[in-house]
C-alpha positions as a printed Julia matrix, in Angstrom:
409×3 Matrix{Float64}:
  38.21  234.13  -117.57
  35.38  232.56  -115.59
  31.86  231.77  -116.77
  30.29  234.71  -114.96
  32.68  237.15  -116.65
  32.04  235.68  -120.08
  28.28  236.05  -119.7
  28.51  239.33  -117.75
  26.67  241.3   -120.46
  24.27  238.55  -121.54
  20.72  239.5   -122.44
  17.83  237.67  -120.79
  15.11  239.06  -123.05
  15.84  236.99  -126.16
  15.89  233.34  -127.22
  19.25  233.84  -128.93
  20.89  235.61  -131.87
  18.26  234.25  -134.29
  15.28  235.44  -132.25
  12.47  236.31  -134.64
  13.66  234.02  -137.43
  10.99  231.49  -138.38
  11.96  228.06  -139.72
   9.74  225.3   -141.07
  11.28  221.86  -141.42
  10.02  218.79  -143.24
  12.79  216.41  -142.3
  13.58  212.96  -140.99
  16.33  211.07  -139.17
  19.41  213.28  -138.54
  20.94  215.56  -141.22
  17.86  217.73  -141.82
  16.81  217.77  -138.16
  20.39  218.67  -137.18
  20.32  221.7   -139.5
  17.15  222.97  -137.85
  18.44  222.01  -134.4
  21.39  224.36  -134.82
  19.07  227.17  -135.93
  16.7   226.44  -133.04
  19.56  226.46  -130.53
  20.52  229.89  -131.89
  17.05  231.11  -131.01
  15.01  230.62  -134.18
  11.39  229.48  -133.89
  11.34  226.07  -135.59
   8.17  224.21  -136.55
   8.86  220.55  -137.26
   6.33  219.08  -139.69
   5.89  215.31  -139.41
   3.56  212.67  -140.75
   0.84  211.62  -138.34
   2.84  208.55  -137.33
   5.96  210.58  -136.55
   9.36  210.42  -138.19
  12.08  207.79  -137.83
  14.0   209.6   -135.09
  11.09  209.1   -132.69
  11.22  205.32  -133.12
  14.98  204.66  -133.23
  16.6   202.76  -130.34
  18.23  202.94  -127.9
  15.55  204.56  -125.82
  16.45  206.65  -122.79
  16.33  204.56  -119.61
  13.68  205.34  -117.03
  11.68  207.62  -119.34
   8.03  206.76  -120.03
   6.61  206.66  -122.59
   9.63  205.46  -124.54
  11.84  208.31  -125.76
  14.46  207.8   -128.47
  17.91  209.25  -127.87
  17.77  210.67  -131.41
  14.52  212.55  -130.97
  15.5   213.89  -127.54
  18.79  215.2   -128.88
  18.08  216.62  -132.31
  14.5   217.86  -131.95
  14.81  219.94  -128.79
  13.89  223.63  -128.96
  11.3   222.89  -131.69
   7.51  222.85  -132.01
   5.68  219.86  -133.51
   2.96  219.93  -136.19
   1.55  216.73  -137.66
   0.59  217.05  -141.31
  -0.12  214.65  -144.16
   1.69  216.21  -147.12
   0.19  213.64  -149.48
  -3.18  215.37  -149.15
  -4.05  218.62  -150.9
  -5.23  220.27  -147.71
  -2.07  219.16  -145.92
   0.03  220.78  -148.62
  -2.06  223.94  -148.38
  -1.35  224.15  -144.65
   2.36  223.74  -145.37
   2.31  226.47  -148.04
   0.53  228.82  -145.66
   3.11  228.03  -143.0
   5.99  228.61  -145.46
   4.6   231.99  -146.54
   5.26  233.28  -143.03
   8.66  231.63  -142.67
  12.2   232.84  -143.29
  13.64  229.36  -143.89
  12.33  225.98  -145.03
  14.51  222.93  -144.43
  13.86  219.55  -146.09
  15.92  216.39  -146.55
  13.83  214.14  -148.76
  15.18  212.59  -151.94
  15.59  215.24  -154.65
  12.32  215.84  -156.46
  10.06  214.6   -153.66
   8.98  218.02  -152.4
   8.56  219.3   -155.96
   6.23  216.39  -156.77
   4.1   217.5   -153.84
   4.07  221.08  -155.14
   6.28  222.15  -152.22
   9.65  222.53  -153.95
  11.69  225.72  -153.92
  10.18  227.13  -157.1
   6.66  226.42  -155.84
   7.12  228.16  -152.51
   9.31  230.98  -153.84
   6.51  231.96  -156.25
   4.49  233.05  -153.21
   7.48  234.13  -151.1
  10.47  235.43  -153.14
  12.49  236.11  -149.98
  12.32  232.5   -148.78
  15.54  230.64  -147.99
  14.99  226.98  -148.89
  17.55  224.44  -147.64
  17.63  221.0   -149.27
  19.86  218.31  -147.75
  20.32  215.01  -149.57
  22.85  212.25  -150.11
  24.28  213.43  -153.44
  22.76  216.89  -154.04
  19.99  218.32  -156.18
  21.88  217.82  -159.48
  24.68  215.68  -160.87
  24.75  212.16  -162.37
  23.89  210.47  -159.05
  21.52  213.04  -157.56
  18.48  210.75  -157.59
  20.19  207.91  -155.71
  19.21  207.04  -152.16
  21.8   208.6   -149.88
  22.53  207.81  -146.24
  25.37  208.62  -143.87
  27.43  205.39  -144.27
  27.04  205.54  -148.05
  28.5   209.04  -148.07
  31.35  207.84  -145.87
  32.02  205.07  -148.39
  31.68  207.22  -151.51
  33.81  210.09  -150.18
  36.9   208.02  -149.36
  36.55  208.57  -145.61
  35.67  204.96  -144.9
  38.71  203.69  -146.85
  41.09  205.54  -144.5
  39.28  204.88  -141.23
  40.4   201.92  -139.13
  43.67  200.18  -138.37
  46.23  199.87  -141.19
  45.97  196.06  -141.27
  42.19  195.88  -140.83
  39.08  196.47  -142.89
  37.59  199.91  -143.61
  35.55  201.14  -140.64
  32.69  203.65  -140.56
  32.55  206.5   -138.09
  30.81  205.57  -134.8
  28.75  208.77  -135.08
  26.5   210.09  -137.87
  29.45  212.03  -139.26
  28.16  212.85  -142.75
  24.71  213.69  -141.39
  26.17  215.96  -138.73
  28.42  217.81  -141.18
  25.64  218.2   -143.75
  23.37  219.57  -141.02
  26.02  222.09  -139.99
  26.67  223.16  -143.58
  22.91  223.46  -144.09
  22.68  225.8   -141.11
  25.68  227.82  -142.32
  24.16  228.03  -145.8
  20.87  229.21  -144.33
  22.6   231.93  -142.3
  24.58  233.12  -145.33
  21.43  233.18  -147.47
  19.54  235.08  -144.76
  22.32  237.69  -144.71
  21.94  238.1   -148.48
  18.14  238.2   -148.15
  18.36  240.92  -145.53
  20.57  243.03  -147.84
  18.71  242.48  -151.11
  15.31  240.94  -150.39
  16.29  237.92  -152.5
  15.72  234.4   -151.21
  17.46  231.39  -152.71
  17.78  227.6   -152.78
  20.6   226.15  -150.64
  21.75  222.71  -151.84
  23.78  220.61  -149.38
  24.8   217.0   -149.89
  26.22  214.52  -147.4
  28.92  213.59  -149.91
  29.97  217.2   -150.54
  30.07  217.91  -146.81
  32.41  215.01  -146.1
  34.63  215.92  -149.05
  34.84  219.54  -147.87
  35.91  218.32  -144.42
  38.51  215.89  -145.79
  41.43  218.09  -144.6
  42.63  218.51  -148.17
  42.79  214.79  -148.94
  40.56  215.19  -152.0
  43.12  217.58  -153.52
  46.03  215.28  -152.67
  44.27  212.28  -154.18
  43.34  214.2   -157.33
  47.04  214.97  -157.8
  48.13  211.37  -157.37
  49.41  211.49  -153.79
  49.12  208.15  -151.98
  46.85  208.17  -148.92
  47.59  205.12  -146.75
  45.39  204.19  -143.81
  47.29  205.27  -140.68
  44.99  204.28  -137.85
  45.89  206.51  -134.88
  49.05  207.9   -136.48
  49.28  211.19  -138.41
  50.74  212.09  -141.78
  52.12  215.38  -140.5
  53.62  214.4   -137.15
  55.55  211.72  -135.26
  55.49  210.32  -132.69
  51.72  210.47  -132.34
  49.5   207.53  -131.49
  47.26  205.88  -128.92
  49.53  204.26  -126.35
  48.81  201.55  -123.81
  49.47  202.46  -120.19
  49.29  200.3   -117.07
  45.57  201.0   -116.61
  44.25  202.31  -119.91
  45.2   204.25  -123.02
  46.43  207.73  -123.82
  46.37  209.71  -127.05
  49.63  211.62  -127.14
  51.95  213.08  -129.69
  54.32  215.69  -130.96
  53.16  218.38  -133.36
  55.89  220.98  -132.83
  59.64  220.48  -132.64
  59.57  222.21  -129.24
  57.21  219.46  -128.09
  59.8   216.87  -129.09
  62.5   218.58  -127.03
  60.32  218.33  -123.95
  59.19  214.79  -124.73
  62.78  213.64  -125.08
  63.35  214.75  -121.51
  60.19  213.0   -120.3
  61.33  209.78  -121.98
  64.71  209.99  -120.28
  66.45  210.53  -123.62
  67.51  214.21  -123.47
  70.29  213.58  -125.97
  67.65  213.12  -128.7
  66.23  216.62  -128.21
  68.72  218.23  -130.59
  69.92  215.16  -132.46
  69.54  216.01  -136.19
  68.01  212.56  -136.78
  65.1   213.47  -134.44
  65.04  217.23  -133.89
  62.65  218.15  -136.71
  59.34  216.76  -137.96
  60.54  215.37  -141.34
  63.31  213.45  -139.59
  60.95  211.98  -137.0
  58.36  211.07  -139.64
  61.1   209.23  -141.53
  61.87  207.33  -138.3
  58.24  206.96  -137.29
  58.5   203.37  -136.02
  61.55  204.14  -133.91
  60.18  207.22  -132.15
  56.79  205.57  -131.73
  58.42  202.6   -130.03
  60.33  204.89  -127.66
  57.09  206.48  -126.47
  55.21  203.16  -126.3
  57.9   201.57  -124.15
  57.85  204.48  -121.7
  54.06  204.61  -121.53
  53.71  200.96  -120.53
  55.37  201.66  -117.19
  53.01  204.44  -116.14
  49.35  204.97  -115.33
  47.1   207.12  -117.46
  46.9   209.76  -114.72
  50.67  209.88  -114.4
  51.13  210.32  -118.13
  48.5   213.05  -118.5
  49.79  214.96  -115.48
  53.45  214.75  -116.55
  52.76  215.73  -120.14
  50.51  218.61  -119.06
  53.22  219.91  -116.75
  55.65  219.97  -119.69
  53.15  221.42  -122.17
  53.18  218.31  -124.36
  49.83  217.16  -125.86
  48.26  214.13  -124.15
  44.78  213.07  -123.12
  43.23  209.96  -121.62
  41.15  207.82  -123.98
  37.79  208.03  -122.28
  34.36  206.58  -122.82
  31.38  208.86  -123.4
  30.32  207.96  -119.85
  33.67  209.26  -118.6
  33.19  212.44  -120.59
  29.65  212.92  -119.27
  31.02  212.78  -115.7
  33.88  215.18  -116.39
  33.55  218.41  -114.34
  34.91  220.41  -117.29
  32.25  219.04  -119.66
  29.61  219.85  -117.06
  31.0   223.34  -116.45
  30.76  224.0   -120.2
  27.02  223.16  -120.08
  27.44  220.33  -122.58
  24.85  218.37  -120.6
  21.77  220.39  -119.74
  18.96  218.97  -117.55
  15.69  219.47  -119.41
  12.17  218.58  -118.23
   9.68  217.1   -120.68
   5.92  217.56  -120.66
   5.56  214.91  -117.94
   8.14  216.51  -115.67
  10.8   213.9   -116.37
  14.34  215.27  -116.53
  16.7   214.26  -119.34
  20.35  215.39  -119.62
  20.39  216.75  -123.19
  23.59  217.55  -125.07
  24.02  221.32  -125.1
  25.03  223.66  -127.96
  28.72  223.87  -128.79
  28.9   227.59  -129.63
  28.78  229.92  -126.65
  27.64  233.51  -127.29
  28.34  236.04  -124.56
  25.55  238.54  -125.36
  22.85  236.17  -126.67
  23.46  232.85  -124.91
  22.44  229.58  -126.51
  20.85  226.79  -124.52
  18.32  223.98  -124.6
  15.2   225.98  -123.84
  12.77  223.07  -123.85
  12.64  219.36  -124.51
  11.85  217.71  -127.84
   8.07  217.98  -128.26
   5.55  215.16  -128.18
   4.2   214.32  -131.61
   1.72  216.99  -132.68
   1.98  218.82  -129.37
   1.71  222.22  -131.06
  -0.62  221.34  -133.92
  -3.68  223.23  -132.65
  -1.67  226.27  -131.59
   0.12  226.5   -134.95
  -3.09  226.04  -136.94
  -4.72  228.73  -134.83
  -1.81  231.08  -135.63
  -2.36  230.33  -139.32
  -6.0   231.36  -139.08
  -7.74  227.97  -138.82
 -10.65  228.21  -136.4
 -11.95  225.43  -134.16
 -14.28  224.05  -136.8
 -11.59  224.03  -139.52
  -9.1   222.33  -137.2
 -11.69  219.7   -136.3
 -12.34  218.93  -139.97
  -8.61  218.63  -140.68
  -8.27  216.19  -137.82
 -11.35  214.17  -138.78
 -10.08  213.83  -142.35
  -6.63  212.68  -141.23
  -4.83  215.77  -142.53
  -3.36  216.49  -139.09
């Protein structure tokens, strides 16, 4: 299938499958903004509420080169497809604006410490009293309840608390965190999924609800069953680039770089044995099945490593691909950005900001044939939509001027 065939019946009259859904977010940094980013990419109208000084993501380095004024990579990535409203939620009138905004929304997303929004009179119970059909998504480090729910929670802390950090890294080294905001990303995705499920229920029954997502829970859910194994006393050693369920599988050094390659199926091993020049091992009972190879992990791993050292990365990838054996070059993100396949999949989308500067923004992962997803517009300047949003809420010129003079917006 080619791209044109996939999108052959695409509609051009909609922002996406969530067109018409209104989302209000009071979030900061990554997990909460990521939740709303997913909803915005799917076509929802998202209003991002920030303090007058802007949230952390706007000020976090590195800043994109050649873009003036300075633009954080975080803000450009996770706040695209949104509108921006500045609002001081510590003031009564600021909270009133937020409540008015929430009354017309389908979803509210927040990721403050549990209890913060409630202290401002903007918690789920407060807003649901005026809007029973509201879906209210709360994302936090440890959740809205439980012995540790009030603790400060950030991505690396969730990685540490979940067990992820203990297994990440080389077997003989120290625990290593993920290079990406893994817990934040997963919590954002689960927040978006929870919102969609709650909206489905709301559409059937009229009932809104509170969606509680924690960074810790999200990492534990995505632990590939390790939490269950550990609870039942199964040892979980740190394996680095090896796998519990397969051998040989590792990152191997080639003449000019590294390759991730391995055997998942026994049929893969038969083909690999031929590639390695050891066809007699294809059906040898000591190597022919996964349990046998896992038992001889060091031996089969050494066989592959020795062969790899004599070849270039391109030679390895091409040979393995021809035989249908899994292998891929270990690339940098710069390599990936330049890959024609990544570009063909629209994973980098050129987007112009308000000053006409073009930034290659990471595109949505999910492709929908009838209601395509895309980066429709760049992350907004701070407060860029404040007047327009207030006008939509019924604040006239004089009321908006007073709010601005009093530091509410």
